[in-house]
N, CA, C and O of each residue as an XYZ file, in Angstrom:
940
protein
N     107.097    -28.310    172.897
C     108.201    -27.416    172.540
C     107.687    -25.978    172.423
O     106.690    -25.721    171.748
N     108.371    -25.054    173.081
C     107.961    -23.658    173.032
C     108.276    -23.059    171.674
O     109.349    -23.287    171.113
N     107.324    -22.284    171.148
C     107.512    -21.653    169.847
C     107.657    -20.142    170.013
O     107.147    -19.557    170.968
N     108.361    -19.523    169.067
C     108.655    -18.091    169.142
C     108.171    -17.355    167.885
O     108.835    -16.446    167.387
N     107.015    -17.764    167.391
C     106.491    -17.168    166.156
C     106.124    -15.698    166.306
O     106.025    -14.987    165.306
N     105.922    -15.231    167.527
C     105.543    -13.836    167.757
C     106.747    -12.916    167.918
O     106.589    -11.747    168.270
N     107.967    -13.440    167.661
C     109.171    -12.668    167.945
C     110.091    -12.554    166.727
O     110.302    -13.510    165.981
N     110.628    -11.343    166.562
C     111.657    -11.090    165.551
C     112.888    -10.553    166.262
O     112.784     -9.656    167.099
N     114.057    -11.098    165.930
C     115.312    -10.565    166.441
C     115.919     -9.676    165.363
O     116.152    -10.122    164.240
N     116.174     -8.420    165.707
C     116.764     -7.457    164.785
C     118.255     -7.332    165.089
O     118.650     -7.035    166.216
N     119.075     -7.564    164.062
C     120.526     -7.527    164.215
C     121.134     -6.466    163.306
O     121.345     -6.734    162.123
N     121.422     -5.274    163.816
C     122.151     -4.273    163.016
C     123.587     -4.759    162.808
O     124.227     -5.219    163.753
N     124.086     -4.660    161.598
C     125.446     -5.150    161.345
C     126.294     -4.146    160.572
O     125.796     -3.330    159.796
N     127.598     -4.244    160.821
C     128.608     -3.530    160.042
C     129.899     -4.327    160.165
O     130.589     -4.264    161.183
N     130.214     -5.077    159.113
C     131.422     -5.908    159.078
C     131.451     -6.942    160.210
O     132.346     -6.923    161.056
N     130.482     -7.826    160.215
C     130.403     -8.877    161.229
C     130.437    -10.265    160.590
O     129.764    -11.183    161.059
N     131.214    -10.417    159.530
C     131.288    -11.680    158.801
C     131.625    -12.870    159.701
O     131.059    -13.950    159.533
N     132.540    -12.681    160.653
C     133.004    -13.800    161.473
C     132.081    -14.112    162.645
O     132.249    -15.130    163.316
N     131.113    -13.242    162.891
C     130.223    -13.437    164.037
C     128.780    -13.759    163.653
O     128.111    -14.534    164.336
N     128.305    -13.165    162.564
C     126.880    -13.186    162.266
C     126.331    -14.590    162.025
O     125.233    -14.910    162.482
N     127.073    -15.417    161.323
C     126.587    -16.766    161.046
C     126.435    -17.591    162.307
O     125.452    -18.312    162.476
N     127.425    -17.478    163.203
C     127.377    -18.203    164.478
C     126.137    -17.800    165.267
O     125.435    -18.658    165.803
N     125.865    -16.496    165.341
C     124.736    -15.995    166.113
C     123.406    -16.440    165.512
O     122.524    -16.904    166.235
N     123.257    -16.303    164.205
C     121.994    -16.689    163.579
C     121.696    -18.164    163.789
O     120.563    -18.526    164.107
N     122.688    -19.012    163.619
C     122.471    -20.450    163.811
C     122.088    -20.764    165.259
O     121.275    -21.655    165.506
N     122.667    -20.039    166.212
C     122.292    -20.234    167.612
C     120.835    -19.864    167.837
O     120.097    -20.593    168.500
N     120.427    -18.742    167.287
C     119.052    -18.282    167.464
C     118.059    -19.258    166.833
O     117.042    -19.589    167.441
N     118.349    -19.712    165.631
C     117.451    -20.647    164.949
C     117.381    -21.991    165.664
O     116.333    -22.637    165.689
N     118.497    -22.404    166.241
C     118.544    -23.690    166.934
C     117.807    -23.647    168.271
O     117.126    -24.604    168.640
N     117.942    -22.542    168.989
C     117.391    -22.466    170.339
C     115.946    -21.966    170.390
O     115.233    -22.239    171.356
N     115.504    -21.230    169.348
C     114.177    -20.608    169.405
C     113.380    -20.930    168.137
O     113.440    -20.205    167.143
N     112.643    -22.019    168.200
C     111.887    -22.486    167.042
C     110.803    -21.482    166.646
O     110.025    -21.028    167.485
N     110.767    -21.152    165.377
C     109.737    -20.237    164.861
C     110.131    -18.779    164.881
O     109.404    -17.935    164.357
N     111.280    -18.463    165.482
C     111.685    -17.056    165.581
C     112.127    -16.535    164.215
O     112.645    -17.289    163.392
N     111.918    -15.247    163.985
C     112.366    -14.597    162.759
C     113.609    -13.765    163.056
O     113.772    -13.251    164.162
N     114.479    -13.638    162.067
C     115.710    -12.869    162.226
C     115.832    -11.885    161.066
O     115.786    -12.283    159.901
N     115.988    -10.602    161.385
C     116.198     -9.577    160.370
C     117.581     -8.968    160.584
O     117.838     -8.342    161.613
N     118.460     -9.152    159.618
C     119.792     -8.567    159.665
C     119.764     -7.274    158.861
O     119.511     -7.289    157.656
N     120.026     -6.158    159.532
C     119.939     -4.844    158.892
C     121.359     -4.314    158.741
O     121.968     -3.862    159.711
N     121.880     -4.372    157.522
C     123.284     -4.069    157.295
C     123.509     -2.620    156.871
O     122.758     -2.064    156.070
N     124.571     -2.019    157.434
C     124.826     -0.591    157.244
C     126.014     -0.332    156.316
O     126.725      0.663    156.461
N     126.217     -1.246    155.355
C     127.283     -1.026    154.383
C     128.533     -1.835    154.634
O     129.640     -1.346    154.410
N     128.381     -3.073    155.097
C     129.540     -3.930    155.358
C     130.375     -4.124    154.096
O     129.843     -4.268    152.995
N     131.689     -4.123    154.281
C     132.601     -4.325    153.156
C     133.265     -5.699    153.204
O     134.126     -6.013    152.382
N     132.857     -6.507    154.170
C     133.390     -7.860    154.240
C     132.336     -8.833    153.691
O     131.553     -8.458    152.818
N     132.307    -10.044    154.177
C     131.374    -11.040    153.646
C     130.095    -11.204    154.440
O     129.436    -12.239    154.338
N     129.728    -10.202    155.233
C     128.519    -10.294    156.054
C     127.293    -10.636    155.219
O     126.534    -11.539    155.570
N     127.096     -9.924    154.124
C     125.910    -10.140    153.277
C     125.870    -11.563    152.743
O     124.815    -12.197    152.751
N     126.993    -12.065    152.284
C     127.039    -13.407    151.726
C     126.686    -14.468    152.742
O     125.971    -15.420    152.430
N     127.186    -14.310    153.966
C     126.896    -15.273    155.027
C     125.407    -15.323    155.324
O     124.817    -16.400    155.413
N     124.801    -14.144    155.478
C     123.382    -14.076    155.831
C     122.500    -14.595    154.695
O     121.553    -15.344    154.934
N     122.808    -14.200    153.474
C     122.000    -14.634    152.338
C     122.063    -16.144    152.144
O     121.070    -16.763    151.761
N     123.211    -16.733    152.404
C     123.350    -18.179    152.288
C     122.453    -18.894    153.300
O     121.794    -19.880    152.971
N     122.438    -18.388    154.524
C     121.566    -18.968    155.551
C     120.102    -18.768    155.167
O     119.270    -19.655    155.357
N     119.801    -17.585    154.623
C     118.432    -17.271    154.239
C     117.868    -18.192    153.173
O     116.655    -18.391    153.108
N     118.733    -18.762    152.330
C     118.264    -19.687    151.299
C     117.714    -20.973    151.897
O     116.846    -21.623    151.314
N     118.230    -21.329    153.071
C     117.770    -22.542    153.750
C     116.727    -22.265    154.817
O     115.990    -23.160    155.232
N     116.674    -21.006    155.260
C     115.736    -20.642    156.328
C     114.971    -19.386    155.903
O     115.518    -18.283    155.906
N     113.733    -19.564    155.546
C     112.913    -18.440    155.094
C     112.630    -17.418    156.172
O     112.124    -16.334    155.884
N     112.954    -17.754    157.419
C     112.704    -16.832    158.530
C     113.841    -15.836    158.712
O     113.783    -14.981    159.595
N     114.883    -15.945    157.872
C     116.034    -15.043    157.969
C     116.017    -14.068    156.797
O     115.990    -14.476    155.636
N     116.035    -12.777    157.116
C     115.945    -11.730    156.092
C     117.159    -10.815    156.162
O     117.633    -10.488    157.249
N     117.658    -10.405    155.012
C     118.786     -9.476    154.946
C     118.328     -8.165    154.326
O     117.760     -8.153    153.234
N     118.576     -7.061    155.025
C     118.207     -5.731    154.540
C     119.489     -4.954    154.270
O     120.263     -4.686    155.189
N     119.711     -4.596    153.017
C     120.920     -3.863    152.608
C     120.615     -2.371    152.612
O     120.130     -1.840    151.613
N     120.890     -1.689    153.717
C     120.554     -0.282    153.858
C     121.410      0.589    152.943
O     120.930      1.584    152.399
N     122.672      0.217    152.775
C     123.575      1.018    151.941
C     123.072      1.055    150.504
O     123.114      2.101    149.857
N     122.599     -0.079    150.002
C     122.088     -0.143    148.631
C     120.842      0.720    148.463
O     120.536      1.176    147.361
N     120.132      0.937    149.554
C     118.920      1.759    149.515
C     119.229      3.234    149.745
O     118.332      4.075    149.695
N     120.496      3.547    149.995
C     120.881      4.935    150.231
C     120.349      5.508    151.527
O     120.092      6.708    151.618
N     120.180      4.650    152.543
C     119.602      5.078    153.810
C     120.645      5.762    154.697
O     121.840      5.498    154.573
N     120.187      6.639    155.589
C     121.076      7.295    156.540
C     121.747      6.248    157.421
O     121.088      5.343    157.932
N     123.061      6.376    157.596
C     123.797      5.388    158.355
C     123.680      5.630    159.858
O     123.434      6.748    160.309
N     123.863      4.559    160.612
C     123.798      4.660    162.061
C     123.114      3.440    162.643
O     122.201      2.881    162.034
N     123.563      3.019    163.846
C     122.978      1.841    164.472
C     121.508      2.069    164.812
O     120.673      1.184    164.620
N     121.199      3.258    165.317
C     119.805      3.551    165.651
C     118.929      3.501    164.409
O     117.837      2.932    164.440
N     119.395      4.086    163.325
C     118.641      4.063    162.072
C     118.444      2.631    161.588
O     117.366      2.275    161.111
N     119.484      1.810    161.712
C     119.383      0.416    161.293
C     118.367     -0.336    162.136
O     117.545     -1.086    161.608
N     118.424     -0.135    163.449
C     117.491     -0.813    164.338
C     116.055     -0.396    164.052
O     115.146     -1.226    164.062
N     115.855      0.896    163.798
C     114.510      1.388    163.487
C     113.986      0.742    162.209
O     112.827      0.333    162.149
N     114.837      0.649    161.188
C     114.421     -0.005    159.942
C     114.051     -1.459    160.192
O     113.072     -1.962    159.641
N     114.840     -2.133    161.029
C     114.560     -3.531    161.326
C     113.262     -3.716    162.089
O     112.473     -4.608    161.777
N     113.042     -2.882    163.082
C     111.805     -2.955    163.861
C     110.602     -2.659    162.973
O     109.586     -3.351    163.038
N     110.726     -1.632    162.151
C     109.619     -1.227    161.282
C     109.250     -2.300    160.266
O     108.079     -2.462    159.921
N     110.253     -3.030    159.789
C     109.994     -4.044    158.763
C     109.574     -5.386    159.343
O     109.164     -6.278    158.600
N     109.670     -5.542    160.660
C     109.292     -6.813    161.278
C     107.784     -7.019    161.172
O     107.014     -6.063    161.075
N     107.384     -8.282    161.194
C     105.972     -8.620    161.030
C     105.428     -9.400    162.226
O     104.473    -10.167    162.102
N     106.046     -9.193    163.376
C     105.617     -9.894    164.578
C     105.219     -8.902    165.664
O     105.529     -7.713    165.584
N     104.532     -9.407    166.672
C     104.051     -8.558    167.769
C     105.204     -7.979    168.587
O     105.144     -6.837    169.041
N     106.260     -8.789    168.768
C     107.376     -8.369    169.607
C     108.675     -8.361    168.815
O     108.850     -9.131    167.870
N     109.590     -7.471    169.219
C     110.891     -7.360    168.565
C     111.978     -7.323    169.632
O     111.833     -6.666    170.662
N     113.057     -8.031    169.372
C     114.217     -8.013    170.258
C     115.416     -7.496    169.462
O     115.749     -8.040    168.410
N     116.055     -6.453    169.966
C     117.216     -5.851    169.313
C     118.474     -6.274    170.065
O     118.528     -6.192    171.292
N     119.479     -6.726    169.326
C     120.737     -7.101    169.966
C     121.897     -6.912    169.004
O     121.699     -6.849    167.790
N     123.115     -6.822    169.547
C     124.306     -6.697    168.717
C     124.618     -8.031    168.044
O     124.216     -9.094    168.516
N     125.336     -7.950    166.943
C     125.679     -9.151    166.185
C     127.099     -9.618    166.435
O     127.586    -10.496    165.723
N     127.783     -9.053    167.432
C     129.197     -9.353    167.654
C     129.442    -10.413    168.719
O     130.583    -10.631    169.128
N     128.371    -11.076    169.172
C     128.427    -12.156    170.168
C     128.694    -11.667    171.587
O     128.891    -12.484    172.487
N     128.706    -10.366    171.807
C     128.839     -9.854    173.167
C     127.512     -9.911    173.914
O     127.482     -9.866    175.144
N     126.430    -10.008    173.176
C     125.114    -10.230    173.753
C     124.792    -11.712    173.626
O     124.615    -12.196    172.508
N     124.709    -12.454    174.732
C     124.515    -13.901    174.671
C     123.131    -14.307    174.164
O     122.111    -13.779    174.607
N     123.120    -15.249    173.233
C     121.866    -15.699    172.625
C     120.914    -16.305    173.643
O     119.698    -16.234    173.467
N     121.448    -16.901    174.710
C     120.578    -17.554    175.689
C     119.696    -16.568    176.450
O     118.706    -16.972    177.060
N     120.039    -15.290    176.421
C     119.231    -14.283    177.110
C     117.976    -13.933    176.309
O     117.001    -13.433    176.870
N     117.998    -14.193    175.009
C     116.853    -13.872    174.154
C     115.577    -14.541    174.662
O     114.513    -13.923    174.677
N     115.684    -15.790    175.073
C     114.514    -16.504    175.578
C     113.929    -15.862    176.820
O     112.711    -15.843    176.998
N     114.792    -15.333    177.682
C     114.327    -14.664    178.905
C     113.607    -13.365    178.569
O     112.576    -13.045    179.161
N     114.161    -12.618    177.612
C     113.500    -11.385    177.190
C     112.148    -11.693    176.569
O     111.160    -11.011    176.841
N     112.109    -12.719    175.737
C     110.855    -13.108    175.083
C     109.802    -13.512    176.108
O     108.626    -13.176    175.969
N     110.234    -14.234    177.137
C     109.298    -14.662    178.173
C     108.683    -13.493    178.912
O     107.491    -13.508    179.219
N     109.482    -12.480    179.201
C     108.970    -11.294    179.897
C     107.981    -10.532    179.014
O     106.955    -10.054    179.499
N     108.288    -10.418    177.716
C     107.376     -9.729    176.803
C     106.053    -10.463    176.700
O     104.988     -9.847    176.730
N     106.122    -11.767    176.580
C     104.906    -12.576    176.457
C     104.046    -12.502    177.719
O     102.837    -12.729    177.675
N     104.692    -12.182    178.847
C     103.968    -12.105    180.126
C     103.375    -10.728    180.391
O     102.768    -10.498    181.437
N     103.554     -9.804    179.433
C     102.912     -8.502    179.566
C     103.824     -7.304    179.727
O     103.347     -6.178    179.871
N     105.125     -7.524    179.705
C     106.047     -6.389    179.796
C     106.090     -5.661    178.455
O     106.284     -6.287    177.412
N     105.909     -4.337    178.483
C     105.976     -3.576    177.235
C     107.399     -3.387    176.764
O     107.656     -3.232    175.570
N     108.329     -3.400    177.717
C     109.750     -3.236    177.429
C     110.544     -4.087    178.407
O     110.363     -3.973    179.619
N     111.409     -4.925    177.895
C     112.270     -5.724    178.754
C     113.718     -5.503    178.338
O     114.058     -5.606    177.159
N     114.560     -5.202    179.308
C     115.930     -4.767    179.023
C     116.937     -5.752    179.592
O     116.851     -6.145    180.756
N     117.896     -6.149    178.757
C     119.022     -6.952    179.229
C     120.025     -6.000    179.862
O     120.610     -5.160    179.178
N     120.222     -6.129    181.154
C     121.040     -5.204    181.939
C     122.424     -5.799    182.166
O     122.556     -6.932    182.629
N     123.448     -5.027    181.838
C     124.824     -5.487    182.024
C     125.161     -5.545    183.515
O     125.410     -4.520    184.150
N     125.163     -6.782    184.067
C     125.487     -6.959    185.480
C     126.982     -6.810    185.706
O     127.404     -6.357    186.770
N     127.782     -7.183    184.726
C     129.223     -6.964    184.778
C     129.743     -6.835    183.354
O     129.195     -7.414    182.416
N     130.802     -6.068    183.218
C     131.401     -5.819    181.903
C     132.860     -6.230    181.954
O     133.639     -5.686    182.737
N     133.229     -7.187    181.121
C     134.601     -7.678    181.108
C     135.423     -6.987    180.019
O     134.931     -6.734    178.919
N     136.663     -6.693    180.340
C     137.587     -6.186    179.337
C     137.641     -4.682    179.174
O     138.442     -4.180    178.385
N     136.802     -3.942    179.907
C     136.836     -2.484    179.789
C     137.908     -1.906    180.698
O     138.062     -2.334    181.842
N     138.651     -0.928    180.181
C     139.644     -0.246    180.996
C     138.949      0.735    181.940
O     137.797      1.111    181.727
N     139.676      1.144    182.991
C     139.088      1.978    184.044
C     138.519      3.285    183.498
O     137.451      3.719    183.931
N     139.218      3.921    182.552
C     138.751      5.209    182.039
C     137.457      5.057    181.247
O     136.604      5.945    181.259
N     137.317      3.920    180.556
C     136.086      3.701    179.800
C     134.903      3.478    180.736
O     133.797      3.953    180.476
N     135.144      2.752    181.829
C     134.083      2.543    182.812
C     133.665      3.864    183.444
O     132.480      4.093    183.686
N     134.651      4.747    183.714
C     134.356      6.044    184.321
C     133.526      6.902    183.381
O     132.551      7.524    183.801
N     133.909      6.938    182.113
C     133.160      7.713    181.116
C     131.737      7.195    181.004
O     130.782      7.972    180.972
N     131.601      5.871    180.944
C     130.278      5.266    180.822
C     129.405      5.604    182.029
O     128.225      5.919    181.880
N     129.998      5.536    183.233
C     129.245      5.840    184.445
C     128.809      7.303    184.476
O     127.696      7.612    184.902
N     129.679      8.196    184.028
C     129.359      9.626    184.013
C     128.207      9.925    183.051
O     127.270     10.647    183.391
N     128.294      9.357    181.846
C     127.236      9.571    180.857
C     125.919      8.945    181.317
O     124.844      9.500    181.090
N     126.018      7.788    181.964
C     124.821      7.128    182.477
C     124.124      8.016    183.508
O     122.898      8.128    183.514
N     124.912      8.642    184.373
C     124.355      9.536    185.397
C     123.638     10.715    184.750
O     122.577     11.134    185.211
N     124.222     11.245    183.682
C     123.589     12.347    182.961
C     122.265     11.898    182.356
O     121.269     12.619    182.415
N     122.265     10.707    181.778
C     121.044     10.181    181.183
C     119.949      9.974    182.207
O     118.789     10.299    181.953
N     120.307      9.433    183.367
C     119.339      9.239    184.446
C     118.737     10.572    184.868
O     117.526     10.683    185.057
N     119.587     11.579    185.013
C     119.117     12.894    185.443
C     118.095     13.455    184.469
O     117.099     14.054    184.875
N     118.345     13.261    183.196
C     117.420     13.753    182.160
C     116.080     13.038    182.251
O     115.027     13.670    182.169
N     116.120     11.721    182.420
C     114.877     10.952    182.500
C     114.093     11.291    183.763
O     112.867     11.392    183.730
N     114.802     11.464    184.869
C     114.134     11.805    186.129
C     113.490     13.193    186.032
O     112.347     13.389    186.445
N     114.236     14.143    185.484
C     113.735     15.514    185.376
C     112.490     15.601    184.496
O     111.612     16.431    184.731
N     112.421     14.743    183.489
C     111.277     14.779    182.571
C     110.179     13.794    182.966
O     109.176     13.659    182.265
N     110.371     13.111    184.084
C     109.345     12.194    184.579
C     109.179     10.937    183.750
O     108.100     10.345    183.734
N     110.240     10.518    183.053
C     110.164      9.326    182.209
C     110.552      8.074    182.996
O     111.299      8.141    183.973
N     110.037      6.951    182.554
C     110.396      5.678    183.173
C     111.823      5.300    182.794
O     112.333      5.725    181.757
N     112.457      4.505    183.635
C     113.846      4.162    183.392
C     114.155      2.762    183.932
O     113.350      2.147    184.631
N     115.341      2.292    183.582
C     115.793      0.983    184.039
C     117.238      1.119    184.501
O     117.799      2.213    184.446
N     117.849      0.032    184.952
C     119.212      0.104    185.480
C     120.250      0.346    184.395
O     121.328      0.869    184.678
N     119.944     -0.025    183.167
C     120.913      0.132    182.072
C     120.235      0.865    180.917
O     119.802      0.244    179.946
N     120.148      2.177    181.031
C     119.410      2.975    180.054
C     120.112      3.072    178.705
O     119.519      3.535    177.730
N     121.365      2.640    178.640
C     122.109      2.650    177.376
C     122.287      1.253    176.785
O     123.081      1.058    175.864
N     121.558      0.301    177.309
C     121.683     -1.070    176.813
C     121.315     -1.145    175.330
O     120.378     -0.492    174.871
N     122.074     -1.953    174.598
C     121.753     -2.180    173.190
C     121.034     -3.492    172.992
O     120.871     -3.950    171.861
N     120.599     -4.107    174.087
C     119.998     -5.444    174.077
C     118.671     -5.358    174.814
O     118.644     -5.307    176.044
N     117.588     -5.343    174.082
C     116.278     -5.173    174.709
C     115.171     -5.723    173.813
O     115.362     -5.933    172.615
N     114.011     -5.948    174.425
C     112.842     -6.389    173.678
C     111.697     -5.424    173.914
O     111.569     -4.851    174.996
N     110.862     -5.245    172.895
C     109.796     -4.254    173.004
C     108.572     -4.688    172.203
O     108.683     -5.396    171.202
N     107.419     -4.252    172.660
C     106.190     -4.429    171.899
C     106.278     -3.524    170.672
O     106.417     -2.308    170.811
N     106.201     -4.096    169.489
C     106.418     -3.310    168.270
C     105.442     -2.141    168.159
O     105.855     -1.033    167.816
N     104.171     -2.361    168.437
C     103.178     -1.297    168.316
C     103.529     -0.127    169.220
O     103.427      1.029    168.809
N     103.940     -0.415    170.438
C     104.315      0.622    171.396
C     105.511      1.417    170.884
O     105.540      2.643    170.987
N     106.495      0.712    170.331
C     107.682      1.391    169.822
C     107.341      2.302    168.647
O     107.773      3.454    168.609
N     106.578      1.796    167.699
C     106.244      2.580    166.506
C     105.418      3.808    166.874
O     105.627      4.881    166.308
N     104.496      3.669    167.798
C     103.699      4.816    168.246
C     104.591      5.900    168.839
O     104.402      7.084    168.563
N     105.556      5.500    169.648
C     106.488      6.457    170.255
C     107.365      7.107    169.196
O     107.604      8.314    169.235
N     107.843      6.310    168.256
C     108.685      6.833    167.172
C     107.926      7.853    166.332
O     108.448      8.933    166.055
N     106.727      7.533    165.932
C     105.948      8.423    165.069
C     105.656      9.766    165.737
O     105.562     10.795    165.067
N     105.514      9.747    167.050
C     105.199     10.980    167.778
C     106.445     11.802    168.113
O     106.338     12.952    168.540
N     107.645     11.198    167.916
C     108.877     11.875    168.343
C     110.026     11.687    167.356
O     111.176     11.555    167.776
N     109.742     11.672    166.065
C     110.779     11.390    165.074
C     111.976     12.324    165.182
O     113.111     11.901    164.958
N     111.745     13.562    165.516
C     112.830     14.524    165.585
C     113.748     14.339    166.778
O     114.812     14.956    166.836
N     113.358     13.501    167.732
C     114.167     13.318    168.933
C     114.993     12.028    168.904
O     115.860     11.826    169.754
N     114.729     11.176    167.948
C     115.550      9.981    167.784
C     116.782     10.369    166.963
O     116.652     10.925    165.872
N     117.967     10.079    167.481
C     119.211     10.419    166.792
C     119.575      9.247    165.893
O     120.228      8.298    166.328
N     119.152      9.319    164.646
C     119.274      8.195    163.725
C     120.721      7.778    163.489
O     121.001      6.595    163.298
N     121.638      8.734    163.500
C     123.034      8.401    163.282
C     123.719      7.854    164.519
O     124.867      7.415    164.449
N     123.033      7.875    165.649
C     123.607      7.425    166.913
C     123.455      5.939    167.143
O     123.160      5.178    166.222
N     123.664      5.533    168.394
C     123.647      4.105    168.691
C     123.010      3.779    170.042
O     123.169      2.664    170.539
N     122.294      4.730    170.643
C     121.629      4.480    171.911
C     120.116      4.575    171.723
O     119.457      5.457    172.273
N     119.596      3.660    170.944
C     118.173      3.691    170.596
C     117.280      3.482    171.817
O     116.190      4.051    171.886
N     117.723      2.678    172.776
C     116.902      2.464    173.969
C     116.721      3.770    174.732
O     115.613      4.077    175.170
N     117.789      4.541    174.898
C     117.672      5.815    175.606
C     116.740      6.758    174.845
O     115.921      7.445    175.457
N     116.857      6.796    173.522
C     115.965      7.639    172.723
C     114.508      7.243    172.955
O     113.635      8.103    173.065
N     114.257      5.955    173.027
C     112.888      5.476    173.260
C     112.409      5.870    174.649
O     111.279      6.333    174.805
N     113.254      5.693    175.659
C     112.864      6.019    177.032
C     112.585      7.502    177.203
O     111.616      7.876    177.863
N     113.424      8.356    176.616
C     113.256      9.802    176.807
C     112.014     10.317    176.084
O     111.497     11.384    176.416
N     111.532      9.555    175.090
C     110.387     10.003    174.291
C     109.065      9.398    174.736
O     108.009      9.967    174.462
N     109.101      8.268    175.410
C     107.856      7.604    175.785
C     107.194      8.316    176.951
O     107.819      8.520    177.991
N     105.955      8.688    176.787
C     105.239      9.451    177.813
C     104.013      8.722    178.329
O     103.182      9.308    179.024
N     103.898      7.459    177.995
C     102.726      6.705    178.436
C     102.679      6.550    179.954
O     101.610      6.629    180.561
N     103.835      6.330    180.557
C     103.858      6.111    181.993
C     103.439      4.715    182.386
O     103.180      4.456    183.561
N     103.367      3.802    181.419
C     102.917      2.435    181.726
C     103.703      1.418    180.897
O     103.129      0.479    180.346
N     105.009      1.611    180.816
C     105.834      0.696    180.031
C     105.904     -0.696    180.652
O     106.076     -1.690    179.947
N     105.771     -0.759    181.978
C     105.927     -2.031    182.681
C     107.275     -2.650    182.305
O     107.340     -3.737    181.731
N     108.340     -1.933    182.642
C     109.693     -2.361    182.287
C     110.144     -3.523    183.172
O     109.980     -3.487    184.392
N     110.706     -4.543    182.550
C     111.328     -5.632    183.293
C     112.790     -5.723    182.896
O     113.180     -5.240    181.832
N     113.597     -6.337    183.740
C     115.038     -6.392    183.502
C     115.562     -7.819    183.620
O     115.100     -8.605    184.448
N     116.544     -8.135    182.766
C     117.203     -9.439    182.800
C     118.712     -9.194    182.876
O     119.287     -8.680    181.916
N     119.368     -9.541    183.976
C     120.814     -9.314    184.095
C     121.607    -10.304    183.244
O     121.182    -11.441    183.043
N     122.754     -9.864    182.750
C     123.627    -10.750    181.985
C     125.058    -10.225    182.040
O     125.293     -9.081    182.429
N     126.008    -11.066    181.650
C     127.413    -10.673    181.601
C     127.763    -10.236    180.186
O     127.603    -11.001    179.235
N     128.235     -9.017    180.051
C     128.609     -8.461    178.754
C     129.942     -9.056    178.343
O     130.963     -8.791    178.979
N     129.946     -9.861    177.281
C     131.132    -10.613    176.905
C     132.164     -9.823    176.131
O     131.947     -8.669    175.759
N     133.295    -10.474    175.896
C     134.365     -9.875    175.116
C     134.161    -10.156    173.637
O     133.720    -11.244    173.267
N     134.473     -9.195    172.795
C     134.404     -9.392    171.343
C     135.548    -10.305    170.923
O     136.704    -10.057    171.264
N     135.223    -11.364    170.182
C     136.236    -12.313    169.727
C     136.749    -11.972    168.333
O     137.921    -12.197    168.030
N     135.882    -11.434    167.488
C     136.261    -11.125    166.111
C     135.778     -9.728    165.743
O     134.750     -9.271    166.244
N     136.519     -9.051    164.869
C     136.112     -7.738    164.402
C     136.511     -6.650    165.385
O     137.021     -6.918    166.473
N     136.263     -5.410    164.968
C     136.664     -4.250    165.778
C     135.444     -3.530    166.333
O     134.387     -3.496    165.704
N     135.605     -2.958    167.517
C     134.543     -2.171    168.128
C     134.277     -0.923    167.292
O     135.191     -0.350    166.699
N     132.998     -0.507    167.254
C     132.623      0.686    166.485
C     132.652      1.951    167.343
O     132.419      3.047    166.835
N     132.939      1.804    168.645
C     132.927      2.947    169.553
C     134.086      3.891    169.245
O     135.188      3.449    168.918
N     133.828      5.196    169.352
C     134.857      6.179    169.072
C     134.360      7.570    169.400
O     133.290      7.735    169.985
N     135.146      8.581    169.020
C     134.793      9.968    169.326
C     133.469     10.365    168.677
O     132.645     11.034    169.300
N     133.266      9.955    167.429
C     132.030     10.301    166.734
C     130.817      9.755    167.475
O     129.810     10.446    167.628
N     130.920      8.509    167.933
C     129.798      7.904    168.642
C     129.550      8.621    169.966
O     128.406      8.765    170.397
N     130.641      9.075    170.615
C     130.484      9.818    171.844
C     129.760     11.131    171.642
O     128.923     11.516    172.459
N     130.074     11.818    170.563
C     129.407     13.088    170.243
C     127.937     12.863    169.934
O     127.089     13.677    170.297
N     127.635     11.756    169.262
C     126.241     11.444    168.946
C     125.462     11.115    170.203
O     124.269     11.406    170.295
N     126.139     10.502    171.182
C     125.461     10.228    172.450
C     125.117     11.524    173.153
O     124.021     11.652    173.699
N     126.029     12.495    173.154
C     125.730     13.795    173.745
C     124.536     14.439    173.033
O     123.689     15.064    173.671
N     124.477     14.285    171.727
C     123.349     14.829    170.976
C     122.052     14.187    171.431
O     121.031     14.858    171.576
N     122.102     12.874    171.656
C     120.919     12.175    172.123
C     120.493     12.658    173.494
O     119.300     12.776    173.776
N     121.479     12.941    174.357
C     121.171     13.430    175.694
C     120.530     14.805    175.674
O     119.712     15.133    176.533
N     120.910     15.612    174.678
C     120.470     17.006    174.629
C     119.258     17.244    173.748
O     118.681     18.331    173.770
N     118.858     16.225    172.957
C     117.751     16.418    172.008
C     116.393     16.220    172.673
O     115.360     16.347    172.016
């Protein structure tokens, strides 16, 4: 049986009571030995209760209450806290809303274990998006590519993916050298990492997947998040 003791899955959350338990149980069932860190950004529903209950039975599940610590809010900030607090060689970041399929985690882990410094789950198709949202996403993606190309940075097909795995040491080294360029209140941590990494030897690998529809809860995307993305592009 394959073991995943070298891997931590970081799950930033905000009001994911109806999704988080399902996802954690899937991860624990499919990946023996894996650790799960849920980094919560001030949920007002039962997210904390669900995670803590699971944690009582599974010592590999940890809940981090960022709001109680008075930490700066934002998905990127949450992911950074989760990565920093992990105690394994590799970290996989994914959404907790079930739009990122748990079965892809094993593929990302396999690529990392084989020597990839960064492995990205690439959205091969996106279901449920209206035409204007796809157009906006494509336009912003083009801008991001242009920035990475102009600065000579490595890139992948989905530079805004929120589903990726990384060597923790590599990530922390990049973060420490570029703290002012990571937009903590934003939500495109992968792009922040790509624009800041100057090693030139990430050895990026990609795993295609279908971006699913949200079944429970509301999307966090909005005007504020769009403005933060522009900030990330310009920082």
